[in-house]
C-alpha positions in Angstrom: 6.2 -19.0 -35.9 4.7 -22.0 -34.1 3.9 -20.3 -30.8 3.0 -16.7 -29.9 5.8 -14.3 -29.0 6.7 -13.7 -25.4 7.4 -10.2 -23.9 8.4 -9.0 -20.5 6.5 -6.1 -18.9 9.5 -5.5 -16.6 11.3 -4.1 -19.6 8.6 -1.4 -20.0 8.6 -0.6 -16.3 12.4 -0.7 -15.9 13.2 3.1 -16.1 15.8 2.2 -18.8 14.7 4.0 -22.1 16.3 1.2 -24.3 14.5 -1.6 -22.4 11.3 0.4 -22.6 11.6 0.9 -26.3 12.5 -2.8 -26.8 9.2 -3.7 -25.2 7.3 -1.2 -27.3 8.9 -2.6 -30.5 8.4 -6.2 -29.6 4.7 -6.0 -28.6 3.9 -3.6 -31.5 5.5 -5.9 -34.1 3.8 -9.0 -32.6 0.4 -7.3 -32.7 1.0 -6.4 -36.4 2.0 -9.9 -37.2 -0.2 -12.3 -35.2 -2.2 -10.1 -32.7 -1.2 -12.2 -29.7 1.6 -12.2 -27.1 2.3 -14.0 -23.8 3.4 -11.5 -21.1 5.5 -12.1 -18.0 5.9 -9.9 -14.9 2.3 -8.7 -14.8 0.6 -7.6 -11.6 -1.3 -10.8 -10.7 0.4 -12.8 -7.9 0.4 -16.6 -7.9 -1.6 -16.5 -4.6 -4.3 -14.4 -6.1 -4.6 -16.6 -9.2 -4.8 -19.7 -7.0 -7.5 -18.1 -4.8 -9.5 -17.0 -7.8 -9.5 -20.5 -9.4 -10.6 -22.0 -6.1 -13.5 -19.6 -5.9 -14.5 -20.0 -9.5 -14.5 -23.8 -9.3 -16.6 -23.6 -6.1 -19.1 -21.5 -7.9 -19.5 -23.7 -11.0 -19.8 -26.7 -8.6 -23.0 -25.2 -7.1 -26.3 -26.9 -8.0 -27.7 -25.8 -11.4 -30.8 -24.3 -9.8 -28.5 -22.1 -7.5 -26.4 -20.9 -10.5 -29.5 -20.1 -12.5 -30.8 -17.9 -9.7 -27.9 -15.5 -10.6 -28.8 -15.3 -14.3 -30.3 -11.8 -14.6 -32.7 -11.1 -17.4 -32.4 -7.8 -19.3 -28.7 -7.2 -18.8 -27.5 -8.8 -22.1 -25.3 -11.1 -20.1 -23.2 -8.3 -18.8 -23.3 -9.3 -15.1 -23.7 -12.5 -13.2 -24.2 -16.0 -14.6 -24.7 -17.0 -18.2 -25.8 -20.6 -18.6 -24.4 -23.4 -20.9 -24.7 -22.9 -24.6 -26.2 -19.5 -24.5 -23.4 -17.6 -26.4 -22.2 -18.5 -29.9 -19.5 -17.2 -32.2 -20.6 -14.5 -34.7 -22.2 -16.2 -37.7 -22.5 -19.6 -36.0 -25.8 -21.1 -34.7 -24.4 -23.8 -32.4 -24.0 -22.6 -28.8 -20.5 -22.8 -27.3 -19.9 -25.6 -24.9 -19.4 -23.4 -21.8 -21.0 -21.6 -18.9 -19.6 -18.4 -17.5 -19.8 -15.5 -15.0 -19.3 -11.8 -15.5 -17.7 -9.4 -13.1 -18.0 -5.8 -14.3 -16.5 -2.3 -13.5 -17.0 -0.7 -10.1 -16.0 2.8 -11.0 -14.0 5.1 -8.7 -15.8 8.1 -7.1 -14.1 10.6 -9.4 -14.8 8.7 -12.6 -17.3 11.3 -14.1 -19.0 8.6 -16.2 -21.7 9.6 -18.6 -23.2 6.1 -18.3 -24.2 3.9 -15.4 -22.8 0.4 -15.2 -25.1 -2.3 -13.8 -24.0 -3.4 -10.3 -22.2 -6.7 -9.8 -24.2 -9.7 -8.8 -23.3 -11.0 -5.2 -23.0 -14.7 -4.7 -24.5 -15.4 -1.3 -23.2 -18.9 -1.0 -19.5 -18.0 -1.4 -18.3 -15.2 0.9 -15.0 -14.6 -0.9 -16.1 -15.0 -4.5 -16.9 -11.4 -5.3 -14.0 -9.9 -3.3 -11.4 -12.2 -5.0 -12.9 -11.7 -8.4 -12.7 -7.9 -8.1 -9.2 -8.0 -6.7 -8.1 -9.9 -9.8 -10.1 -7.5 -12.0 -8.1 -4.5 -10.7 -4.7 -6.2 -11.2 -5.6 -7.2 -14.8 -6.9 -3.7 -15.5 -3.6 -2.2 -14.2 -1.6 -4.6 -16.4 -3.8 -3.7 -19.4 -3.3 0.1 -18.9 0.5 -0.4 -19.2 0.1 -2.6 -22.4 -2.0 0.2 -23.9 0.6 2.8 -23.0 3.2 0.8 -24.9 0.9 0.5 -27.9 0.1 4.2 -27.8 3.9 4.9 -28.2 4.2 2.3 -31.0 1.3 4.0 -32.9 2.9 7.4 -32.4 0.4 8.8 -29.9 1.0 10.3 -26.4 1.9 7.5 -24.0 -1.2 8.2 -21.9 -3.7 8.4 -24.8 -5.7 5.4 -23.6 -5.6 6.2 -19.8 -8.8 8.1 -19.6 -10.8 5.8 -21.9 -9.7 2.5 -20.3 -9.7 3.6 -16.7 -13.2 3.0 -15.3 -14.0 1.5 -18.7 -16.7 -1.0 -19.4 -14.3 -4.0 -18.9 -15.5 -7.5 -18.0 -13.8 -10.4 -16.1 -15.2 -13.7 -17.3 -14.5 -16.9 -15.5 -15.4 -19.7 -17.9 -16.2 -23.4 -17.2 -16.1 -25.8 -20.1 -17.8 -28.9 -18.5 -16.8 -32.5 -19.5 -18.1 -33.4 -22.9 -20.7 -36.3 -22.5 -21.9 -36.8 -26.1 -20.8 -36.0 -29.7 -20.8 -32.2 -30.0 -22.4 -32.1 -33.5 -20.4 -29.1 -34.8 -20.2 -27.2 -31.5 -16.8 -26.3 -30.0 -15.9 -25.2 -26.6 -15.5 -21.8 -28.1 -16.1 -21.3 -31.9 -13.7 -19.3 -34.0 -14.1 -15.6 -33.2 -12.4 -12.3 -32.8 -12.8 -10.4 -29.5 -14.9 -7.3 -29.4 -12.9 -5.1 -27.0 -9.5 -3.2 -27.1 -7.4 -6.0 -25.6 -8.0 -9.3 -23.9 -5.8 -10.5 -21.0 -6.2 -14.3 -20.4 -5.1 -16.1 -17.3 -3.6 -19.5 -18.0 -6.3 -22.0 -18.8 -6.4 -25.2 -16.7 -5.9 -27.3 -19.9 -4.8 -26.6 -23.4 -7.1 -25.9 -26.4 -6.6 -22.3 -27.3 -5.6 -22.0 -31.0 -4.7 -18.9 -33.0 -5.1 -18.4 -36.8 -1.8 -17.4 -38.4 -1.7 -15.1 -41.5 -1.0 -18.1 -43.7 -4.2 -19.8 -42.6 -2.6 -22.3 -40.2 -4.0 -22.8 -36.7 -1.3 -22.8 -34.0 -1.5 -23.6 -30.3 -1.1 -20.7 -27.9 1.0 -22.1 -25.1 2.2 -19.5 -22.6 4.6 -20.3 -19.7 2.8 -21.1 -16.4 3.3 -17.5 -15.0 2.4 -15.6 -18.2 -0.8 -14.0 -19.4 -1.9 -14.3 -23.0 -2.9 -10.9 -24.3 -4.5 -10.3 -27.7 -5.8 -7.4 -29.8 -9.6 -7.0 -30.0 -11.8 -5.7 -32.8 -12.1 -2.2 -31.3 -8.3 -1.7 -31.3 -8.0 -3.1 -34.8 -10.7 -0.7 -36.0 -9.1 2.3 -34.2 -5.7 1.5 -35.7 -7.2 1.1 -39.2 -6.2 -2.6 -39.2 -2.5 -1.8 -38.3 -2.8 -4.0 -35.2 -4.5 -7.3 -35.8 -7.6 -8.8 -34.1 -6.7 -12.4 -34.8 -9.3 -15.2 -35.1 -9.0 -17.8 -32.3 -10.9 -20.7 -30.8 -11.0 -23.2 -28.1 -11.0 -26.7 -29.6 -12.6 -29.8 -28.1 -10.0 -32.1 -26.6 -9.3 -35.6 -27.9 -12.1 -38.1 -27.0 -10.1 -39.7 -24.3 -10.0 -36.3 -22.5 -13.7 -35.5 -22.8 -14.2 -36.3 -19.1 -11.9 -33.4 -18.1 -13.4 -30.0 -17.4 -11.6 -26.8 -18.5 -11.5 -23.4 -16.8 -10.2 -20.2 -18.1 -10.5 -16.6 -17.0 -10.2 -13.8 -19.7 -10.4 -10.1 -18.9 -12.0 -8.2 -21.7 -10.7 -4.6 -21.6 -13.3 -2.2 -22.8 -13.1 1.6 -22.9 -15.8 3.9 -21.8 -18.8 3.7 -24.2 -18.3 7.2 -25.5 -14.8 6.6 -26.8 -14.7 7.2 -30.6 -13.3 4.3 -32.5 -12.7 6.5 -35.6 -9.6 5.4 -37.5 -6.6 7.3 -36.1 -4.9 9.7 -38.5 -1.6 8.1 -37.5 -2.7 4.9 -39.1 -4.1 6.2 -42.4 -1.9 6.8 -45.5 -1.9 6.3 -49.2 -1.1 2.6 -48.8 -3.7 2.1 -46.0 -6.6 4.4 -46.6 -9.4 4.6 -44.0 -11.2 1.3 -43.9 -13.9 1.7 -41.3 -16.8 4.1 -40.7 -16.8 6.2 -37.5 -18.5 4.6 -34.5 -18.3 4.8 -30.7 -17.3 1.9 -28.5 -20.8 1.7 -27.0 -22.5 1.5 -30.4 -20.0 -1.2 -31.6 -20.4 -3.2 -28.4 -24.2 -3.3 -28.8 -23.9 -4.4 -32.4 -21.7 -7.3 -31.5 -23.7 -8.5 -28.5 -26.7 -8.8 -30.8 -24.6 -10.8 -33.3 -23.3 -13.3 -30.7 -26.8 -13.9 -29.1 -26.4 -12.1 -25.7 -28.9 -9.3 -26.7 -32.1 -10.1 -28.5 -33.5 -7.4 -30.7 
């Protein structure tokens, strides 16, 4: 396998039981094998994607002083601007070569949340930035719900097992800017090798290549989706919940060849998190004699806090 498998959400939504099962089997098998797929026929339109990239580039082109005015202390980087080099991969001291923005959940009136999410930070200089970002957030969240429904069926759960936990969940949309590289990085990468924290990550096509995925045999392979596909991978929360049945695969964004250092890179992942009170206790359906329970009980909120400390966004 030299690229990640491609699946078609239209199969799952077709109303044809055979096509629906085909999607469930394909995505489930891919997530057991490599933890990544590329997905076509999601809910993001080309127009919305183009509009979002335009707004994101406009934001990162703002003066440094303006951007830093949106870096809010005390939020653990959960909303607003996070400046260059602040985040690092778990276990690594070099900061990643990136700056980014966080849009967070704006819950519906009937959400009945037991926690309060911080409000989104409004960018005064760009009148369409927040609206466009949250429109994309909703379409990615909708796509993610259907992927989780397919995985629930694959695991042997009720199809709607994840609906309550993931709807109005603590998800994050993260536009990232990897600026041109101007000097020898000295061990730093655009994004160091890491697994994602959340249930699943949905990644809009990056403006240039660089995303690599670690295969089971230890080889790094390029993740190259078609232009209209999303890359969707398993996060650590889902791996833990399924007792390692579904794989949260290590991945990274490598630095380009030196002749391409002058090119910036943009990418926009959507980190799908559940509500903080969701138990991540290993599911009974994923425990047997050959695969005994491998993780202690923990909630999503507790797990998230642990990991934000480990990657440098929360200081203890």
